[in-house]
C-alpha positions as CSV (number, residue, x, y, z in Angstrom):
1,X,92.3,116.0,107.3
2,X,94.2,115.1,110.4
3,X,97.2,114.8,110.6
4,X,99.1,111.9,111.0
5,X,99.1,110.2,114.3
6,X,102.7,109.8,115.1
7,X,104.1,106.5,118.6
8,X,107.2,106.7,118.8
9,X,107.8,102.7,117.2
10,X,105.4,103.8,113.7
11,X,103.5,107.0,112.2
12,X,100.1,106.4,110.7
13,X,99.8,109.7,107.8
14,X,96.5,110.2,106.6
15,X,95.6,110.1,102.5
16,X,94.1,112.8,100.7
17,X,93.0,110.6,98.3
18,X,92.7,106.6,99.1
19,X,94.9,104.1,97.0
20,X,95.2,100.6,96.2
21,X,97.6,99.1,98.5
22,X,97.9,94.4,98.6
23,X,94.5,95.3,97.1
24,X,92.9,96.9,99.6
25,X,91.7,100.4,99.4
26,X,93.4,102.1,101.8
27,X,93.0,106.0,103.7
28,X,96.0,105.5,105.0
29,X,99.5,104.1,105.5
30,X,101.2,102.8,108.1
31,X,105.0,102.6,108.5
32,X,106.4,101.5,111.4
33,X,110.8,102.5,112.7
34,X,113.4,101.8,110.3
35,X,116.0,99.5,111.0
36,X,119.4,99.5,110.2
37,X,118.7,96.1,108.2
38,X,115.8,98.3,106.3
39,X,118.2,101.2,105.4
40,X,121.2,98.3,104.4
41,X,118.7,96.4,102.1
42,X,116.9,99.5,100.1
43,X,121.1,101.4,99.4
44,X,121.6,97.2,98.4
45,X,118.6,96.7,95.8
46,X,118.5,100.5,93.9
47,X,120.9,102.3,93.0
48,X,120.2,105.9,93.0
49,X,118.3,108.5,95.6
50,X,115.3,108.4,95.1
51,X,114.6,104.1,94.6
52,X,116.6,103.5,97.8
53,X,113.7,105.9,99.7
54,X,111.2,104.3,97.0
55,X,112.5,100.5,98.3
56,X,113.2,102.0,101.6
57,X,109.0,103.6,102.5
58,X,107.9,100.2,100.2
59,X,109.2,98.2,103.4
60,X,108.6,99.7,106.4
61,X,104.9,100.8,105.1
62,X,104.6,96.8,104.5
63,X,103.6,97.5,101.0
64,X,105.2,97.4,97.1
65,X,106.7,99.9,94.7
66,X,104.0,99.6,92.5
67,X,101.7,100.4,95.6
68,X,103.7,103.4,95.7
69,X,104.3,104.6,92.5
70,X,100.3,105.0,92.2
71,X,100.4,107.6,95.3
72,X,98.8,111.0,94.4
73,X,102.6,113.7,94.9
74,X,100.7,115.4,97.4
75,X,100.1,112.5,99.4
76,X,103.8,111.6,98.5
77,X,104.9,113.8,100.0
78,X,103.3,113.9,103.4
79,X,104.4,110.2,103.5
80,X,108.0,111.5,103.0
81,X,107.3,114.3,105.7
82,X,106.3,111.0,107.9
83,X,108.7,109.4,107.9
84,X,111.0,113.0,108.7
85,X,109.9,112.8,111.2
86,X,109.4,109.5,112.8
87,X,112.9,109.2,112.0
88,X,114.4,112.0,113.6
89,X,117.2,111.8,116.8
90,X,115.2,111.6,119.8
91,X,118.0,113.0,121.3
92,X,117.7,116.9,120.3
93,X,114.0,116.3,121.8
94,X,115.3,115.7,124.9
95,X,117.7,118.3,124.6
96,X,116.8,121.4,123.4
97,X,119.6,123.5,125.1
98,X,122.2,121.4,123.1
99,X,124.4,122.9,120.4
100,X,123.7,121.0,116.7
101,X,126.9,121.5,116.6
102,X,127.9,120.0,119.9
103,X,130.2,116.6,120.0
104,X,130.9,113.9,122.8
105,X,134.1,114.5,123.6
């Protein structure tokens, strides 16, 4: 299976098992980069961390939470991993010699 394909503003995750999203059977799912409003909206819509994550992923993929719930657990984990790569701090990759505990001062 091909690994996720990432560009600066989105990442496409190949699924091991095709699933239905918005009424269409698909073998991949694309997440766009999160905006602050996406995070805030997910926080407003859900009371626990799991539900917030589901709301956020649904927004970023432009699918419903119910569609995500129909995915296999293995593919959902792939989606989680892809999200964390997509949301990773670009500055950390640009400055490999900067200690993790360094702060601007």
